[in-house]
N, C-alpha and C positions, 0 to 999 in steps of 0.2 A: 638425562645428560648423558652422550656418548660417554664411554670409556678411551680416555686418550690414549695414543702409542705409545706414551711413555707409561701409564700404569698397564698394558699389554705385556710391553717386556720385563714391567717387574714380575707379573703374573709366572712369567719363564725362569727369570734368576729368584728364587728366594736366598733370602741368607744374606743381598745387599743393603743400603740404605739410602737413603736421600736426604739431604737439606730439606729442611721446614719451615716457614717463617709463621707462626699461627697469629691469626687470624680473633678467638676467643679461644676459653675455656669453656668447657663443661664438668664443675665439678662433684661428686656423687659421693654417696655415705660410702662409694665403695673404689677404690683405684682402678679396677676393672671393669670398671661401669665408665671410668671417667677418660673421657675422652678432649681433642681440641678440632677445630678446624683452620684452616688456613691452605698456604697456596705453597709448592715446590718449588725451586732454584728456576724449574720451566716457569712457573706462572700457573700449574695448574690446581684446581682446589681440589683439596679432600679433603678424609678426616682420619683420626690415629689416634688409635688406642694402643697403648703400652701392658704388656705381661710379661714381669720380673716375673725369669721361672723359681720353682721352688728351691730347686738347689741352691740362686744365685742369693736369695732371702734367708734361705739357713745358714750358711758361709758368713752373710753380715750381722747376721745375730751371735755368731760364733765371736767377733769381731767386733762386734759391740761397733758397725758400723749402720745399722740398721736406717738410720734417720738420715743418711745420705742416699739410699737408694733413690735412685730418677724414676719422677712422679709428678702428674700435673698439676695438681695439689700445691704442691713444691713449687712451680716453674710459675704460679700463676701468684705466690708469694709478692706483693709488690712494696710492705713496709721496710725502713730503716735496717729491721735485722733480718730481712732475709737470706738464706744462705743459697741457694739456687736459680734466683729469682731470673724470666726471662721473657720480657714484656709484650703482651700482643696488642696488635693493633688492626683496624678494619682495611688499613693499606697497606699494612705490610708485605713488601715483597723482597726481590734482589734488587728492582732499581731504588724500593725509599724503604731501606732496612732498618728493623726495629730491633726485639729481639729475635735471634734465631736457634734453634734448635738440629744437631744430628738426628736421625731417627735411624737406629742397625738394626742389623736382626730382620727383617722386614718382611713379611707375608701377606699377602691380597685377600681381604678376607668379605664375605657377604657383603655388596653393602644394600643402604637403604635410605633412601628418599631422594634415589637415583644418583648420592655422592658414590665416589670412587672410596672403597674405606681398606685402611689397612692396620695389622698391628706391627708393634715393634718389641724386643726385646730387653733392648736397652736405648737409653737417649743422654744424649749428652749437650749442652748447652755452651753453644760458638761463640755467643756475641749475648749481652743481660739486655741494652738498650741500646740507644739511636747516640749517646751523651759522646760517643770516644771515638766518629766516625774513621780519624787516622789507624783504629787497631779493628778496626772492621778483618772478619778472617775471610782470607784466601782460599776460592773455592774453584777446582779444576780438576789437572792431570797432574803429578809430581810425584816427587816421591823424597824420604828423608836419605839427605845423604851423611855418610859417614866417615867421615875424613878423620886421620892421624898419620903420626910418622912411626916407618917400620923400620929407621934404621937406630933401633934398643939397641943401647951401650949396658956396659955392667955386670952388674951378677947376673940380671935377665938370660945373657947370651947363652948362660947354662940349664937354663930349662929349654932356650932353643932350641940349643944343641940334643939336647933328648927328644926336645917333640918331634923334631928333625927323623928320628935316628930310629926312635918308636913307630915313624909315619912308613920309614925306610920296610924296616923291618915285615910289615903287617903286607905291605906291596908284593914284598918276596918271597913271603908265606913261611918265615923264618921264627914266629913266636911261638911261645907253648899254650900262655895261657890270653886268648882273643881275650876273657873279658874282663881279665886284670888291665892288659894293654889299652881297652879302652877305657878303663876308667880312669888312666892315668891320661889318658889324653885330654879327652874331658876335665882332671885337674886343672894340666898344664895349660889346656887355653885361656880358663881362668885368671890363672897370674901372669901370662902375654900380655890377655889384654886388659885386666886391672894395671897392666905397669904404663898400658900405653897412655897419650892423652884423647882422650876422643873430642872431635868438635861435629856436632851437630847442625844440619842448617836443613829448614827444607827448602826442596826446589823447585816452585810454580812455574812447568812449562807453559810456554804460548806461545802453544798448537797453530791455532786460527791466522798466526800471525809470522810463520814462519816463509821466508820466500826461496827460492834457488834459482841458480844462475850456471849460466855454460858458458865461461871464462873466468880466466883467474888472473888477477896481476895485484900486489900488493894494494894502491890506493886505489883500485875498484872496492877491493872487500872493506877495507878503515871506511870507505864515503857509506856501504852499507851498514857496518857495524857499530859505527860511533855513533849514530843516535841508539841505537836498541841498547846498545850499554847504556849509554845515556839517561833512557827515560827511564829506566830501573831500579837505576844508584840517586835514590835519598831515604832521608828518612834511618837511618843503619838497614839502610836495606840494600843487597847487591844487582848489578843488574849484569848477566852473563846472554852470551850466544854458544849454543853449539851448532856443530859442521858435521857434517858426513859426507862423502858420497855413493850415490846411490845409482847404481844402475836400473831402471824400470822398477820392478818394487822388491832390487836386492840392497840393501847395506851394506858396505862394504867394510867390517869390524876395524880391521887396520888403519880407516880413517877418520873414526871418530874420536872426537879431541873438545873442548871447549875454552871460550874464553872472555876473563871470569873479572870482573872488577872486584877489589881487595882493600883491606884498610893498611896503609902505611904505618906500623907502629914504632917508625921512628919517630917520625913528623907526627902524627896521630893525624893523618889526616886520609883521605882517600886519595887514590895514585893515581896520577896525571892519566887520563882516557889515551895519551898517543902511547907513552911509555907501555900500558899492557901492550895495546896491539902490535909494536913491534916486538915485547918480547916473546909473544906468539906466535908469531908468523917467522921468527926468527927460529921456532923451535918446531914448529908444528908444519908450517907451507911443504917440505918435501913430502910429508906423509902425507898427505891431503895430495899432492899433483903426481904423486908413485901411484896411486888407488886410481884418479880419473883419469891419466892417459894410459890405466891398463883397459881401460873401458873405454870403447872409441861416442857409442851412446850413452854415457852418464853423463850430471850436472849434480852440483854441490849444494847441498841442500844446509841452508840457516835459518836456526833454530833458535828465539829469544827467550831466557829463561831468569825467574827474578828470585835470589837465594836468601833469606829469611835466617837469618842465625838465632840460636838458641844463647843466652847466661848462663851464667855458669854454674845454676842451678837447675837447669833443662838439660844442657852438657850432660851432670853428676846424675840426674833421674835416668837418661838413655845409655849413661855409661854402666850406670847397674844391670840393667835388665838386658847388653848383650855380655855382659861376665857370665850373666846367670847358661849360657851356652846357645852353641850356634842354631836349635831348633827354637829360640825365643822368639813372640810374634814378632818385634819389629825386624828382624835378618829373616826369618817366614817371609814377611810384606816384603821388604825393602831392597834384596838382593840376591841374585840368582843362587841357588841349591849347588851348584856345584864348589862357589867359591865361598860362602858364607860360611864354612866349616874349617877355613885355611885363616886359625889369628896373624899372622904373617902376611898375606898378600892385600895391596890397597885394592880398595875398592873402585875408589875415583881415577885412578894412572889405567887402572883396567876394564874402565868400564862396564864393570858388571850391578848396575842398581837396575829395578825395575820398577814401573811405573804405575799406577793405578787411580782409582777416583780418592781423592785429598780432601779432607778443609783445615786449615791449618789456624789455630789460634794464637792469635798475640798479644801480646801485651805493651804498654807502653813503661818508657822508662821516665823518673821524674825522679828531679834534683842532677849535681853533678854534671860533669863537661857532657854525657851522651844525651841527657835530657831532653825527650821528645821522639827519641831514637824509638823505632819498635824494632820488638825481641818473640823468636818462636816462643808459645810459652805450652804448645801440646800437637802434633799434627795425630790425623784421625784419616784411616782410610775405608773409606767407605763402597769398594769391592773389590774383588779380587785380583790377583797381581794382573796388567794384560800385559805386560810384556818386558822388554830391554828396554829401557827410556830412548834409547836412538831407534826403537823400531815404531817411534809415534809416528801415525800421522797428519794429513793439516785435518779430521776431524777428530782426532784424539785417540782412534784407537789403534792395536797394535798389527797391523795388517802387514807389516815386510817383513820381511826376512834377511836375519844376521846371518851374511856369509865369510869366508876369507879369500882375501885375494888370491891367497897360495893354494886355494882347494875351489877351481872353478866348474869343476865337476860337481860342485853343489851352489853352483849360478840357477834356478828360473830361468825357461829364456820367452817366457809369455811377460810380458806388461800389465796389468791388471791394473795398476796405478796409474791413471793418465797423469801428464804432465798439467791441464786445467786444473787440475782440484790444487794446484801450487799456484799462490805469484811467483810468478818470476819475473823477477828486476830486471 
């Protein structure tokens, strides 16, 4: 069997991961020699081993969580009390999914029987079986959106004032004890972030559905985005579209914005799509047109997105993580480095999110007025951050350059991204 292009790329990029649809488990007396065969998201047949590091195993023993370590013996259990089942089936695939695993921190290992073989340092169950297709994981390019109210009031203002003063003193080099100042900044960061109401949502970018337009009028734009917004608004999830002005391979950062559906909390129903579009155009047409008119050969890209919100438990879990500091895994994965250390900046308003290959595990709500809706359970990134979300191209890579219309010397003169790669509307 020839090594697939996907496998060759994996050889070069150790440490990433892939989505895996198990066909059969082969369980031995040792976890090190147990393995599974199945296919990847792209349908490539392969064999997978798991090799959990000794450090991880030792920590699990200390924390009394060794029984929760991933392993194919655990995944293969199908009885009623199985804790982490992931059902295998001979026809399991992205087109007919049953159990789904995410294999993480992957390295290519020597093949045998001409079957490409990989070893992962960790594995997560994305879907146990095919009993709830409505809650199937969302896999593709995306990021975890972190939104919060930056207009904080009350006693927290004293901490914000102190935070700004220390930052200014460090920048002006008027601090005597740098170590103490930086520790206080970390402490204030935790206090400020814990006082916010953080809301999290998985944003799945539909890059292959992006279109571009070379003229702009409100009615024309509405006709394009209305079906996109409605298509991805269902079962508690919300459609959105990203707008950007692109001049060849350059994305004008000042033009980047999003139009998104949401819940009307007063009426407790999804907002009317026409009101959403009108409000968006009212506040964003000027910024789009300023950039569009500044570059004679530019086009406007429209990129669909689907947003899957966390519930209270998810919001609490991720809030605790970001309160631990700006170097937490979540922020390092999904927020640009120069922004994540500032607890006062709005990542949404400033378009500071990074995208990656992600798998969003979801869960259904049972009971109550939201019964049947889908919530985000957890999001896994199985690649390094690729770039700013607005730098994504049609293929899902970050090949475009973010530039400012006020710094035209940054703009690349060549246009390596030809228009035929995109769908013109």
